[in-house]
MDAnalysis code that builds the backbone (N, CA, C; Angstrom):
import MDAnalysis as mda
import numpy as np

u = mda.Universe.empty(711, n_residues=237, atom_resindex=np.repeat(np.arange(237), 3), trajectory=True)
u.add_TopologyAttr("name", ["N", "CA", "C"] * 237)
u.add_TopologyAttr("resid", np.arange(1, 238))
u.add_TopologyAttr("resname", ["MET", "ASN", "ARG", "LYS", "THR", "ASP", "ILE", "PHE", "PHE", "ASP", "LEU", "ASP", "HIS", "THR", "LEU", "TRP", "ASP", "PHE", "GLU", "THR", "ASN", "SER", "LYS", "ARG", "ALA", "TYR", "ARG", "ILE", "LEU", "PHE", "GLU", "THR", "TYR", "ASP", "PHE", "PRO", "PHE", "ASP", "PRO", "GLU", "ASP", "PHE", "PHE", "LYS", "ILE", "TYR", "HIS", "PRO", "ILE", "ASN", "GLU", "ALA", "LEU", "TRP", "HIS", "GLN", "TYR", "ALA", "HIS", "GLY", "GLU", "ARG", "THR", "LYS", "GLU", "GLU", "VAL", "LYS", "TYR", "LEU", "ARG", "LEU", "LYS", "GLN", "THR", "PHE", "ASP", "ALA", "LEU", "ASN", "ILE", "PRO", "ILE", "ASP", "ASN", "ASP", "PHE", "ILE", "HIS", "GLN", "LEU", "ALA", "GLU", "GLU", "TYR", "LEU", "GLU", "ILE", "LEU", "PRO", "GLU", "GLY", "THR", "SER", "LEU", "PHE", "PRO", "GLY", "ALA", "GLN", "GLU", "VAL", "LEU", "GLN", "VAL", "LEU", "LYS", "PRO", "HIS", "TYR", "ASN", "LEU", "HIS", "LEU", "LEU", "THR", "ASN", "GLY", "PHE", "LYS", "GLU", "VAL", "GLN", "PHE", "LYS", "LYS", "ILE", "GLN", "ASN", "SER", "GLY", "LEU", "GLU", "CYS", "PHE", "PHE", "LYS", "THR", "ILE", "THR", "VAL", "SER", "GLU", "GLU", "THR", "GLY", "LYS", "LEU", "LYS", "PRO", "HIS", "PRO", "ASP", "VAL", "PHE", "ASN", "HIS", "ALA", "LEU", "LYS", "LYS", "ALA", "GLY", "THR", "PHE", "ALA", "HIS", "LEU", "SER", "VAL", "MET", "VAL", "GLY", "ASP", "ASN", "LEU", "LYS", "ALA", "ASP", "VAL", "LEU", "GLY", "ALA", "ILE", "ASN", "VAL", "GLY", "MET", "GLN", "GLY", "ILE", "LEU", "PHE", "ASP", "PRO", "GLU", "LYS", "LYS", "THR", "ASP", "ILE", "PRO", "PRO", "THR", "VAL", "ALA", "HIS", "THR", "ILE", "TYR", "ARG", "LEU", "THR", "GLU", "LEU", "ILE", "ASP", "ILE", "PHE", "THR", "GLU", "GLU", "LYS", "SER", "ILE", "ALA", "ASN"])
u.atoms.positions = np.array([
    [0.836, -1.191, 0.000],
    [0.000, 0.000, 0.000],
    [0.873, 1.244, 0.000],
    [0.648, 2.168, -0.964],
    [1.375, 3.422, -0.994],
    [1.000, 4.262, 0.216],
    [1.911, 5.182, 0.571],
    [1.671, 6.008, 1.755],
    [0.368, 6.790, 1.608],
    [-0.456, 6.730, 2.621],
    [-1.744, 7.407, 2.613],
    [-1.815, 8.422, 3.747],
    [-2.715, 9.375, 3.579],
    [-2.916, 10.386, 4.623],
    [-4.333, 10.392, 5.173],
    [-5.279, 9.848, 4.394],
    [-6.691, 9.954, 4.757],
    [-7.379, 8.593, 4.657],
    [-8.159, 8.277, 5.694],
    [-8.913, 7.026, 5.724],
    [-10.389, 7.357, 5.877],
    [-11.179, 6.855, 4.941],
    [-12.625, 7.038, 4.966],
    [-13.279, 5.743, 5.435],
    [-14.218, 5.853, 6.358],
    [-14.942, 4.699, 6.878],
    [-16.413, 4.783, 6.489],
    [-16.959, 3.651, 6.113],
    [-18.404, 3.501, 6.047],
    [-18.930, 3.449, 7.479],
    [-20.225, 3.685, 7.664],
    [-20.804, 3.652, 9.008],
    [-21.556, 2.349, 9.266],
    [-22.695, 2.166, 8.613],
    [-23.545, 1.004, 8.874],
    [-22.873, -0.282, 8.403],
    [-22.903, -1.292, 9.252],
    [-22.329, -2.610, 8.964],
    [-20.796, -2.605, 8.952],
    [-20.197, -1.454, 9.263],
    [-18.733, -1.376, 9.302],
    [-18.265, -0.958, 10.691],
    [-18.699, 0.199, 11.147],
    [-18.417, 0.630, 12.515],
    [-19.653, 0.428, 13.400],
    [-20.783, 0.897, 12.917],
    [-22.045, 0.860, 13.666],
    [-22.782, -0.428, 13.322],
    [-23.100, -1.227, 14.341],
    [-23.706, -2.544, 14.131],
    [-25.180, -2.383, 13.792],
    [-25.450, -2.221, 12.499],
    [-26.808, -1.924, 12.051],
    [-27.796, -3.007, 12.437],
    [-27.448, -4.262, 12.238],
    [-28.402, -5.344, 12.483],
    [-28.831, -5.365, 13.948],
    [-27.866, -5.268, 14.851],
    [-28.187, -5.286, 16.279],
    [-29.044, -4.094, 16.666],
    [-28.671, -2.905, 16.196],
    [-29.413, -1.702, 16.552],
    [-30.782, -1.650, 15.904],
    [-30.893, -2.154, 14.688],
    [-32.184, -2.181, 14.003],
    [-33.151, -3.136, 14.696],
    [-32.655, -4.314, 15.054],
    [-33.512, -5.267, 15.758],
    [-33.985, -4.697, 17.088],
    [-33.103, -4.010, 17.780],
    [-33.487, -3.374, 19.042],
    [-34.635, -2.390, 18.819],
    [-34.521, -1.559, 17.789],
    [-35.548, -0.550, 17.522],
    [-36.889, -1.201, 17.197],
    [-36.869, -2.222, 16.362],
    [-38.125, -2.883, 16.008],
    [-38.724, -3.627, 17.198],
    [-37.898, -4.241, 18.021],
    [-38.426, -4.931, 19.198],
    [-39.141, -3.946, 20.138],
    [-38.580, -2.754, 20.268],
    [-39.239, -1.740, 21.092],
    [-40.610, -1.394, 20.508],
    [-40.679, -1.231, 19.204],
    [-41.957, -0.932, 18.562],
    [-42.956, -2.069, 18.739],
    [-42.489, -3.299, 18.532],
    [-43.389, -4.443, 18.624],
    [-43.930, -4.612, 20.034],
    [-43.092, -4.356, 21.022],
    [-43.544, -4.445, 22.407],
    [-44.512, -3.320, 22.743],
    [-44.253, -2.144, 22.208],
    [-45.126, -0.991, 22.465],
    [-46.533, -1.246, 21.950],
    [-46.629, -1.814, 20.759],
    [-47.936, -2.004, 20.122],
    [-48.432, -3.446, 20.215],
    [-47.703, -4.295, 20.926],
    [-48.135, -5.667, 21.187],
    [-48.475, -6.419, 19.903],
    [-47.523, -6.447, 18.976],
    [-47.746, -7.156, 17.721],
    [-47.784, -8.664, 17.954],
    [-48.691, -9.369, 17.266],
    [-48.900, -10.803, 17.521],
    [-48.017, -11.704, 16.669],
    [-46.714, -11.496, 16.665],
    [-45.845, -12.393, 15.902],
    [-44.468, -12.416, 16.545],
    [-43.725, -13.453, 16.192],
    [-42.342, -13.579, 16.657],
    [-41.480, -12.587, 15.878],
    [-40.772, -11.701, 16.557],
    [-39.937, -10.735, 15.834],
    [-38.964, -11.377, 14.860],
    [-38.474, -12.575, 15.175],
    [-37.532, -13.224, 14.269],
    [-38.193, -13.560, 12.933],
    [-39.496, -13.880, 12.951],
    [-40.216, -14.113, 11.696],
    [-40.265, -12.833, 10.865],
    [-40.459, -11.712, 11.532],
    [-40.467, -10.415, 10.867],
    [-39.101, -10.139, 10.232],
    [-38.032, -10.334, 11.000],
    [-36.698, -9.994, 10.509],
    [-36.304, -10.833, 9.299],
    [-36.681, -12.109, 9.277],
    [-36.326, -12.985, 8.161],
    [-36.910, -12.472, 6.853],
    [-38.105, -11.899, 6.929],
    [-38.767, -11.375, 5.731],
    [-38.308, -9.952, 5.438],
    [-38.172, -9.167, 6.474],
    [-37.881, -7.740, 6.330],
    [-36.516, -7.479, 5.705],
    [-35.474, -8.173, 6.148],
    [-34.117, -7.842, 5.721],
    [-33.923, -7.948, 4.208],
    [-34.343, -9.031, 3.543],
    [-34.170, -9.054, 2.081],
    [-35.028, -8.017, 1.365],
    [-36.208, -7.718, 1.912],
    [-37.047, -6.677, 1.315],
    [-36.366, -5.322, 1.432],
    [-35.847, -5.032, 2.602],
    [-35.166, -3.755, 2.820],
    [-33.942, -3.629, 1.911],
    [-33.186, -4.708, 1.790],
    [-31.991, -4.694, 0.937],
    [-32.368, -4.428, -0.519],
    [-33.444, -5.078, -0.984],
    [-33.873, -4.888, -2.372],
    [-34.344, -3.457, -2.619],
    [-35.071, -2.900, -1.662],
    [-35.568, -1.526, -1.814],
    [-34.415, -0.516, -1.784],
    [-33.402, -0.771, -0.937],
    [-32.246, 0.120, -0.906],
    [-31.485, 0.051, -2.229],
    [-31.419, -1.134, -2.823],
    [-30.773, -1.276, -4.130],
    [-31.521, -0.435, -5.165],
    [-32.852, -0.478, -5.124],
    [-33.657, 0.316, -6.050],
    [-33.484, 1.813, -5.788],
    [-33.404, 2.180, -4.510],
    [-33.176, 3.578, -4.137],
    [-31.836, 4.066, -4.664],
    [-30.815, 3.229, -4.545],
    [-29.476, 3.592, -5.022],
    [-29.443, 3.820, -6.525],
    [-30.344, 3.153, -7.243],
    [-30.389, 3.293, -8.696],
    [-31.467, 4.277, -9.150],
    [-32.005, 5.044, -8.204],
    [-32.990, 6.071, -8.546],
    [-34.357, 5.538, -8.888],
    [-34.629, 4.288, -8.506],
    [-35.907, 3.672, -8.847],
    [-36.947, 3.829, -7.746],
    [-36.512, 4.234, -6.556],
    [-37.409, 4.478, -5.425],
    [-37.007, 5.767, -4.732],
    [-37.993, 6.438, -4.157],
    [-37.702, 7.600, -3.332],
    [-37.453, 7.160, -1.896],
    [-36.916, 8.069, -1.100],
    [-36.694, 7.779, 0.316],
    [-38.007, 7.420, 1.010],
    [-39.045, 8.173, 0.719],
    [-40.339, 7.916, 1.363],
    [-40.894, 6.559, 0.973],
    [-40.679, 6.150, -0.265],
    [-41.149, 4.830, -0.704],
    [-40.404, 3.723, 0.039],
    [-39.102, 3.876, 0.213],
    [-38.334, 2.864, 0.947],
    [-38.860, 2.740, 2.373],
    [-39.047, 3.846, 3.055],
    [-39.509, 3.848, 4.446],
    [-40.861, 3.154, 4.578],
    [-41.744, 3.392, 3.618],
    [-43.094, 2.812, 3.683],
    [-43.118, 1.367, 3.205],
    [-42.532, 1.102, 2.040],
    [-42.696, -0.204, 1.411],
    [-41.998, -1.325, 2.159],
    [-40.879, -1.034, 2.840],
    [-40.204, -2.125, 3.542],
    [-41.070, -2.679, 4.668],
    [-41.918, -1.840, 5.247],
    [-42.864, -2.318, 6.249],
    [-44.119, -2.889, 5.603],
    [-44.657, -2.191, 4.623],
    [-45.870, -2.653, 3.952],
    [-45.683, -4.045, 3.370],
    [-44.592, -4.249, 2.656],
    [-44.364, -5.543, 2.018],
    [-44.110, -6.645, 3.043],
    [-43.450, -6.306, 4.135],
    [-43.196, -7.303, 5.181],
    [-44.492, -7.715, 5.868],
    [-45.320, -6.741, 6.237],
    [-46.595, -7.080, 6.876],
    [-47.507, -7.850, 5.933],
    [-47.488, -7.518, 4.648],
    [-48.282, -8.273, 3.673],
    [-47.805, -9.723, 3.610],
    [-46.495, -9.925, 3.621],
    [-45.953, -11.285, 3.563],
    [-46.302, -12.083, 4.803],
    [-46.463, -11.396, 5.938],
    [-46.852, -12.048, 7.187],
    [-48.368, -12.183, 7.328],
    [-49.095, -11.704, 6.312],
    [-50.565, -11.731, 6.330],
    [-51.133, -10.984, 7.536],
    [-50.531, -9.833, 7.819],
    [-50.987, -8.984, 8.917],
    [-51.536, -7.699, 8.315],
    [-52.859, -7.510, 8.355],
    [-53.448, -6.288, 7.787],
    [-53.201, -5.086, 8.702],
    [-52.597, -4.055, 8.140],
    [-52.306, -2.843, 8.907],
    [-52.669, -1.625, 8.065],
    [-53.319, -0.688, 8.693],
    [-53.729, 0.541, 8.040],
    [-52.500, 1.308, 7.525],
    [-52.637, 1.897, 6.349],
    [-51.516, 2.619, 5.746],
    [-50.999, 3.759, 6.626],
    [-51.919, 4.467, 7.258],
    [-51.496, 5.563, 8.132],
    [-50.647, 5.039, 9.288],
    [-51.010, 3.867, 9.786],
    [-50.256, 3.279, 10.888],
    [-48.871, 2.834, 10.418],
    [-48.797, 2.337, 9.177],
    [-47.494, 1.961, 8.634],
    [-46.584, 3.184, 8.546],
    [-47.110, 4.288, 8.059],
    [-46.315, 5.517, 7.996],
    [-45.876, 5.952, 9.395],
    [-46.757, 5.793, 10.370],
    [-46.409, 6.142, 11.751],
    [-45.284, 5.262, 12.269],
    [-45.398, 3.952, 12.032],
    [-44.359, 3.029, 12.474],
    [-43.018, 3.328, 11.806],
    [-43.072, 3.673, 10.520],
    [-41.848, 3.976, 9.786],
    [-41.114, 5.153, 10.408],
    [-41.859, 6.169, 10.800],
    [-41.230, 7.346, 11.405],
    [-40.744, 7.044, 12.825],
    [-41.528, 6.276, 13.574],
    [-41.119, 5.943, 14.939],
    [-39.865, 5.071, 14.939],
    [-39.773, 4.178, 13.980],
    [-38.577, 3.344, 13.858],
    [-37.338, 4.210, 13.659],
    [-37.450, 5.207, 12.783],
    [-36.299, 6.062, 12.505],
    [-35.980, 7.003, 13.660],
    [-36.909, 7.196, 14.548],
    [-36.626, 7.963, 15.761],
    [-35.888, 7.103, 16.788],
    [-36.269, 5.836, 16.873],
    [-35.660, 4.938, 17.858],
    [-34.313, 4.411, 17.389],
    [-34.202, 4.133, 16.082],
    [-33.009, 3.481, 15.532],
    [-31.697, 4.150, 15.949],
    [-31.549, 5.477, 15.789],
    [-30.236, 6.072, 16.096],
    [-29.908, 6.146, 17.574],
    [-30.844, 5.740, 18.432],
    [-30.540, 5.652, 19.860],
    [-29.655, 4.452, 20.166],
    [-29.604, 3.495, 19.245],
    [-28.760, 2.317, 19.428],
    [-27.288, 2.688, 19.402],
    [-26.525, 2.080, 20.268],
    [-25.107, 2.437, 20.389],
    [-24.166, 1.242, 20.204],
    [-24.684, 0.136, 19.696],
    [-23.838, -1.044, 19.503],
    [-22.894, -0.832, 18.321],
    [-21.614, -1.017, 18.562],
    [-20.594, -0.917, 17.530],
    [-19.966, -2.286, 17.300],
    [-19.314, -2.451, 16.166],
    [-18.579, -3.686, 15.938],
    [-17.372, -3.739, 16.876],
    [-17.002, -4.926, 17.332],
    [-15.855, -5.048, 18.233],
    [-14.606, -4.404, 17.637],
    [-13.939, -3.621, 18.460],
    [-12.697, -2.993, 18.036],
    [-12.857, -1.653, 17.351],
    [-14.097, -1.200, 17.128],
    [-14.309, 0.037, 16.361],
    [-13.626, 1.234, 17.020],
    [-13.914, 1.458, 18.299],
    [-13.327, 2.623, 18.960],
    [-11.815, 2.463, 19.146],
    [-11.363, 1.250, 19.413],
    [-9.921, 1.016, 19.568],
    [-9.167, 1.388, 18.299],
    [-9.685, 0.958, 17.164],
    [-9.032, 1.256, 15.888],
    [-8.997, 2.757, 15.633],
    [-10.100, 3.423, 15.862],
    [-10.171, 4.860, 15.611],
    [-9.219, 5.620, 16.539],
    [-9.136, 5.176, 17.783],
    [-8.233, 5.833, 18.736],
    [-6.773, 5.681, 18.319],
    [-6.407, 4.505, 17.817],
    [-5.034, 4.258, 17.401],
    [-4.690, 5.040, 16.125],
    [-5.614, 5.096, 15.184],
    [-5.321, 5.703, 13.886],
    [-5.427, 7.220, 13.885],
    [-6.283, 7.771, 14.729],
    [-6.562, 9.213, 14.659],
    [-5.315, 10.093, 14.769],
    [-4.362, 9.805, 15.649],
    [-3.200, 10.701, 15.738],
    [-2.317, 10.706, 14.489],
    [-2.521, 9.762, 13.590],
    [-1.579, 9.576, 12.484],
    [-2.211, 9.718, 11.105],
    [-3.532, 9.756, 11.045],
    [-4.243, 9.890, 9.783],
    [-5.422, 10.850, 9.958],
    [-5.843, 11.453, 8.859],
    [-7.103, 12.171, 8.839],
    [-8.211, 11.144, 8.631],
    [-9.124, 11.056, 9.580],
    [-10.204, 10.075, 9.507],
    [-11.501, 10.768, 9.081],
    [-12.263, 10.069, 8.244],
    [-13.511, 10.625, 7.707],
    [-14.578, 9.539, 7.690],
    [-15.822, 9.958, 7.734],
    [-16.954, 9.054, 7.533],
    [-17.586, 9.358, 6.183],
    [-17.914, 8.312, 5.454],
    [-18.622, 8.440, 4.182],
    [-19.710, 7.384, 4.161],
    [-20.957, 7.816, 4.292],
    [-22.048, 6.883, 4.521],
    [-23.248, 7.166, 3.638],
    [-23.912, 6.097, 3.199],
    [-25.249, 6.228, 2.641],
    [-26.219, 6.360, 3.816],
    [-27.487, 6.264, 3.554],
    [-28.450, 6.370, 4.644],
    [-29.131, 7.722, 4.642],
    [-30.105, 7.859, 5.528],
    [-30.870, 9.091, 5.621],
    [-30.122, 10.076, 6.512],
    [-29.871, 11.261, 5.990],
    [-28.991, 12.216, 6.646],
    [-29.398, 12.506, 8.086],
    [-30.696, 12.727, 8.302],
    [-31.157, 13.104, 9.639],
    [-30.963, 11.975, 10.646],
    [-30.915, 10.742, 10.173],
    [-30.725, 9.582, 11.046],
    [-29.240, 9.319, 11.276],
    [-28.441, 9.442, 10.215],
    [-27.020, 9.104, 10.322],
    [-26.295, 9.970, 11.340],
    [-26.567, 11.260, 11.356],
    [-25.868, 12.133, 12.297],
    [-26.230, 11.801, 13.740],
    [-27.457, 11.409, 13.974],
    [-27.858, 11.010, 15.332],
    [-27.131, 9.735, 15.758],
    [-27.000, 8.776, 14.840],
    [-26.266, 7.545, 15.139],
    [-24.833, 7.873, 15.552],
    [-24.207, 8.726, 14.777],
    [-22.806, 9.069, 15.002],
    [-22.620, 9.748, 16.355],
    [-23.499, 10.684, 16.657],
    [-23.403, 11.414, 17.920],
    [-23.687, 10.508, 19.113],
    [-24.760, 9.731, 19.030],
    [-25.176, 8.906, 20.165],
    [-24.188, 7.793, 20.477],
    [-23.481, 7.314, 19.468],
    [-22.554, 6.198, 19.683],
    [-21.133, 6.662, 19.989],
    [-20.935, 7.970, 20.130],
    [-19.633, 8.491, 20.527],
    [-18.572, 8.457, 19.448],
    [-18.992, 8.468, 18.187],
    [-18.025, 8.378, 17.089],
    [-17.617, 9.734, 16.526],
    [-18.410, 10.746, 16.771],
    [-18.216, 12.031, 16.099],
    [-16.817, 12.605, 16.322],
    [-16.270, 12.418, 17.497],
    [-15.002, 13.053, 17.862],
    [-13.809, 12.525, 17.067],
    [-13.968, 11.400, 16.400],
    [-12.836, 10.792, 15.701],
    [-12.640, 11.334, 14.283],
    [-13.651, 12.024, 13.740],
    [-13.643, 12.295, 12.308],
    [-13.478, 13.766, 11.973],
    [-12.605, 14.010, 10.996],
    [-12.375, 15.358, 10.496],
    [-13.562, 15.833, 9.672],
    [-14.112, 14.946, 8.864],
    [-15.312, 15.271, 8.081],
    [-16.292, 14.104, 8.132],
    [-17.558, 14.425, 7.978],
    [-18.626, 13.426, 7.881],
    [-19.446, 13.761, 6.645],
    [-19.499, 12.820, 5.721],
    [-20.244, 13.026, 4.480],
    [-21.345, 11.977, 4.375],
    [-22.569, 12.452, 4.208],
    [-23.706, 11.577, 3.937],
    [-24.046, 11.728, 2.459],
    [-24.184, 10.615, 1.775],
    [-24.318, 10.658, 0.314],
    [-25.498, 11.495, -0.153],
    [-26.520, 11.643, 0.680],
    [-27.679, 12.468, 0.319],
    [-27.277, 13.892, -0.056],
    [-26.131, 14.337, 0.436],
    [-25.656, 15.682, 0.117],
    [-25.467, 15.865, -1.383],
    [-25.211, 14.778, -2.093],
    [-24.969, 14.843, -3.536],
    [-26.205, 14.489, -4.359],
    [-27.239, 13.974, -3.689],
    [-28.409, 13.510, -4.415],
    [-28.210, 12.146, -5.038],
    [-27.107, 11.494, -4.679],
    [-26.811, 10.158, -5.203],
    [-26.350, 9.287, -4.042],
    [-26.100, 8.016, -4.313],
    [-25.628, 7.083, -3.298],
    [-24.340, 6.423, -3.776],
    [-23.498, 6.006, -2.823],
    [-22.375, 5.141, -3.205],
    [-22.935, 3.937, -3.954],
    [-22.316, 3.490, -5.019],
    [-20.944, 3.753, -5.461],
    [-20.789, 4.862, -6.504],
    [-21.751, 5.748, -6.668],
    [-21.633, 6.782, -7.693],
    [-20.364, 7.609, -7.463],
    [-19.594, 7.866, -8.511],
    [-18.349, 8.630, -8.346],
    [-18.555, 10.011, -7.722],
    [-19.697, 10.628, -7.986],
    [-19.942, 11.960, -7.428],
    [-19.886, 11.953, -5.905],
    [-20.322, 10.859, -5.295],
    [-20.329, 10.769, -3.833],
    [-18.889, 10.778, -3.306],
    [-18.046, 9.960, -3.902],
    [-16.647, 9.876, -3.462],
    [-15.900, 11.177, -3.752],
    [-16.120, 11.749, -4.918],
    [-15.434, 12.984, -5.256],
    [-15.872, 14.127, -4.346],
    [-17.140, 14.159, -3.998],
    [-17.635, 15.170, -3.056],
    [-16.974, 14.999, -1.693],
    [-16.871, 13.760, -1.234],
    [-16.259, 13.493, 0.072],
    [-14.774, 13.867, 0.073],
    [-14.086, 13.563, -1.017],
    [-12.667, 13.917, -1.122],
    [-12.481, 15.434, -1.101],
    [-13.319, 16.138, -1.842],
    [-13.227, 17.600, -1.871],
    [-13.525, 18.188, -0.495],
    [-14.536, 17.659, 0.162],
    [-14.907, 18.124, 1.504],
    [-13.760, 17.874, 2.483],
    [-13.055, 16.766, 2.304],
    [-11.950, 16.412, 3.192],
    [-10.672, 17.170, 2.855],
    [-10.630, 17.805, 1.687],
    [-9.432, 18.523, 1.281],
    [-8.271, 17.614, 0.950],
    [-8.579, 16.484, 0.325],
    [-7.529, 15.517, 0.003],
    [-7.726, 14.986, -1.408],
    [-6.894, 14.027, -1.784],
    [-6.918, 13.472, -3.131],
    [-7.103, 11.959, -3.082],
    [-7.642, 11.423, -4.169],
    [-7.952, 9.996, -4.205],
    [-6.722, 9.132, -3.977],
    [-5.589, 9.497, -4.571],
    [-4.407, 8.635, -4.473],
    [-3.807, 8.637, -3.068],
    [-4.252, 9.564, -2.220],
    [-3.784, 9.610, -0.830],
    [-4.768, 8.954, 0.134],
    [-5.840, 8.370, -0.402],
    [-6.972, 7.985, 0.445],
    [-7.335, 6.514, 0.322],
    [-7.897, 6.008, 1.412],
    [-8.366, 4.624, 1.506],
    [-9.811, 4.645, 1.981],
    [-10.617, 3.741, 1.446],
    [-11.996, 3.571, 1.896],
    [-12.140, 2.208, 2.549],
    [-12.706, 2.176, 3.758],
    [-12.955, 0.929, 4.485],
    [-14.461, 0.745, 4.587],
    [-14.971, -0.373, 4.091],
    [-16.404, -0.607, 4.164],
    [-16.752, -2.062, 3.968],
    [-18.003, -2.394, 4.254],
    [-18.446, -3.788, 4.206],
    [-19.055, -4.171, 2.872],
    [-19.379, -3.185, 2.034],
    [-20.071, -3.470, 0.780],
    [-19.075, -3.408, -0.370],
    [-18.867, -4.549, -1.004],
    [-17.858, -4.634, -2.054],
    [-18.125, -3.632, -3.170],
    [-19.360, -3.560, -3.632],
    [-19.673, -2.683, -4.762],
    [-19.746, -1.225, -4.328],
    [-20.547, -0.951, -3.299],
    [-20.808, 0.437, -2.920],
    [-19.593, 1.113, -2.313],
    [-18.899, 0.420, -1.429],
    [-17.784, 1.026, -0.706],
    [-16.448, 0.838, -1.417],
    [-16.098, -0.406, -1.675],
    [-14.736, -0.726, -2.105],
    [-14.532, -0.479, -3.596],
    [-15.355, -1.076, -4.437],
    [-15.185, -0.867, -5.875],
    [-15.527, 0.567, -6.258],
    [-16.498, 1.153, -5.567],
    [-16.803, 2.563, -5.810],
    [-15.607, 3.446, -5.544],
    [-14.882, 3.158, -4.469],
    [-13.681, 3.926, -4.140],
    [-12.570, 3.682, -5.159],
    [-12.368, 2.425, -5.508],
    [-11.320, 2.081, -6.473],
    [-11.568, 2.780, -7.813],
    [-12.828, 2.906, -8.193],
    [-13.163, 3.509, -9.486],
    [-12.813, 4.991, -9.573],
    [-12.626, 5.648, -8.419],
    [-12.220, 7.067, -8.463],
    [-10.745, 7.237, -8.105],
    [-10.019, 6.128, -7.962],
    [-8.587, 6.202, -7.722],
    [-8.157, 6.037, -6.280],
    [-9.104, 5.737, -5.387],
    [-8.755, 5.447, -3.998],
    [-8.383, 3.974, -3.884],
    [-7.859, 3.587, -2.741],
    [-7.714, 2.165, -2.440],
    [-8.879, 1.731, -1.556],
    [-9.228, 0.463, -1.636],
    [-10.368, -0.044, -0.887],
    [-9.979, -1.205, 0.003],
    [-10.534, -1.202, 1.202],
    [-10.374, -2.325, 2.131],
    [-11.763, -2.840, 2.468],
    [-11.981, -4.116, 2.214],
    [-13.282, -4.720, 2.480],
    [-13.317, -5.302, 3.886],
    [-14.335, -4.941, 4.635],
    [-14.596, -5.532, 5.945],
    [-15.654, -6.606, 5.754],
    [-15.260, -7.861, 5.930],
    [-16.135, -8.995, 5.618],
    [-16.144, -9.973, 6.793],
    [-16.746, -9.580, 7.926],
    [-16.654, -10.415, 9.129],
    [-17.280, -11.792, 8.987],
    [-18.229, -11.934, 8.076],
    [-18.879, -13.233, 7.884],
    [-18.234, -14.042, 6.764],
    [-17.179, -13.504, 6.167],
    [-16.441, -14.191, 5.100],
    [-17.376, -14.695, 3.995],
    [-18.214, -13.779, 3.505],
    [-19.249, -14.189, 2.551],
    [-19.058, -13.617, 1.155],
    [-17.963, -12.867, 0.939],
    [-17.783, -12.161, -0.328],
    [-16.624, -12.744, -1.124],
    [-16.846, -12.928, -2.425],
    [-15.751, -13.306, -3.327],
    [-14.943, -12.051, -3.640],
    [-13.650, -12.092, -3.377],
    [-12.820, -10.898, -3.442],
    [-12.085, -10.811, -4.779],
    [-12.319, -9.745, -5.555],
    [-11.568, -9.579, -6.806],
    [-10.140, -9.120, -6.526],
    [-9.217, -9.321, -7.460],
    [-7.812, -8.974, -7.226],
    [-7.562, -7.477, -7.095],
    [-8.515, -6.647, -7.499],
    [-8.329, -5.197, -7.393],
    [-8.433, -4.699, -5.956],
    [-8.919, -5.523, -5.041],
    [-9.080, -5.125, -3.649],
    [-7.772, -5.381, -2.908],
    [-7.193, -4.319, -2.333],
    [-5.865, -4.417, -1.715],
    [-5.869, -5.317, -0.491],
    [-6.899, -5.185, 0.340],
    [-6.957, -5.948, 1.581],
    [-8.404, -6.328, 1.877],
    [-8.549, -7.486, 2.494],
    [-9.824, -7.873, 3.096],
    [-9.561, -8.167, 4.557],
    [-10.414, -7.626, 5.433],
    [-10.264, -7.871, 6.863],
    [-11.524, -8.528, 7.395],
    [-11.335, -9.299, 8.459],
    [-12.457, -9.997, 9.079],
    [-12.717, -9.477, 10.488],
    [-11.762, -8.734, 11.026],
    [-11.900, -8.021, 12.298],
    [-11.378, -6.605, 12.099],
    [-12.047, -5.631, 12.682],
    [-11.617, -4.250, 12.498],
    [-10.206, -4.009, 13.009],
    [-9.815, -4.720, 14.049],
    [-8.487, -4.502, 14.622],
    [-7.357, -4.882, 13.662],
    [-7.665, -5.615, 12.602],
    [-6.650, -5.906, 11.588],
    [-6.164, -4.625, 10.909],
    [-6.971, -3.571, 10.944],
    [-6.571, -2.302, 10.339],
    [-5.336, -1.729, 11.024],
    [-5.193, -2.004, 12.302],
    [-4.036, -1.471, 13.034],
    [-2.749, -2.020, 12.428],
    [-2.711, -3.313, 12.159],
    [-1.519, -3.909, 11.548],
    [-1.294, -3.376, 10.134],
    [-2.371, -3.243, 9.370],
    [-2.237, -2.777, 7.990],
    [-1.634, -1.378, 7.948],
    [-2.149, -0.494, 8.783],
    [-1.684, 0.887, 8.725],
    [-0.405, 1.117, 9.524],
    [-0.101, 0.220, 10.440],
    [1.210, 0.277, 11.092],
    [2.298, -0.057, 10.077],
    [2.013, -1.005, 9.228],
    [2.963, -1.374, 8.170],
    [3.075, -0.265, 7.130],
    [1.946, 0.385, 6.818],
    [1.919, 1.418, 5.789],
    [2.654, 2.671, 6.223],
    [2.508, 3.033, 7.467],
    [3.191, 4.212, 8.013],
    [3.539, 3.918, 9.452],
    [4.755, 4.023, 9.850],
    [5.170, 3.664, 11.191],
    [4.476, 4.549, 12.212],
    [3.511, 3.958, 12.940],
    [2.740, 4.713, 13.917],
    [3.617, 5.120, 15.092],
    [4.714, 4.442, 15.271],
    [5.588, 4.767, 16.397],
    [6.265, 6.119, 16.234],
    [6.342, 6.623, 14.987],
    [7.071, 7.888, 14.763],
    [6.188, 9.082, 15.083],
])
């Protein structure tokens, strides 16, 4: 790895444990309204629906409001649970109010940031809804580590669109060849970064991704970043 000065991190599924925090938020809602089903049955159906809708959103095929509504509507329909549309909209908004209160991070997240911060400019580059992402960052104690925080909504596009990465680089005051992107999504985070001249590191804790040769490093624990960047630039100096 060539000498770098700036490291960009994805948020959800990379530093912030989205699955754990999302399940917590939905469980609170289900308990509040006494829903008559096993939450695990809901999650099994909801997650692939949500992933598909986010893919459509990333390609401009869905609006933010459609994603918020349809991921619940389609899940309840699949569970054969009739729910009034107004109530679905209410649940969608309440979920997004509760979600960023979650503070579960992936193991080693704060340790890595503490070690790297004195030696690199650290940045966040995240998809997601802007009003929710900033609350997640603040509530989980991550804000203090980052020089800049970029939410892709600022550009009107989502990763892996080059405009998102170029906007983040400009905001950070750095250049692609000096920068690394760390994220869990091969296409959105890593290949998107590589396509604008950055280097990409894939975080794949479940070892579920086929890694192309263009990816410089794949890590399975966040703490592996300490060794990678210690080798890249002597942290002892």
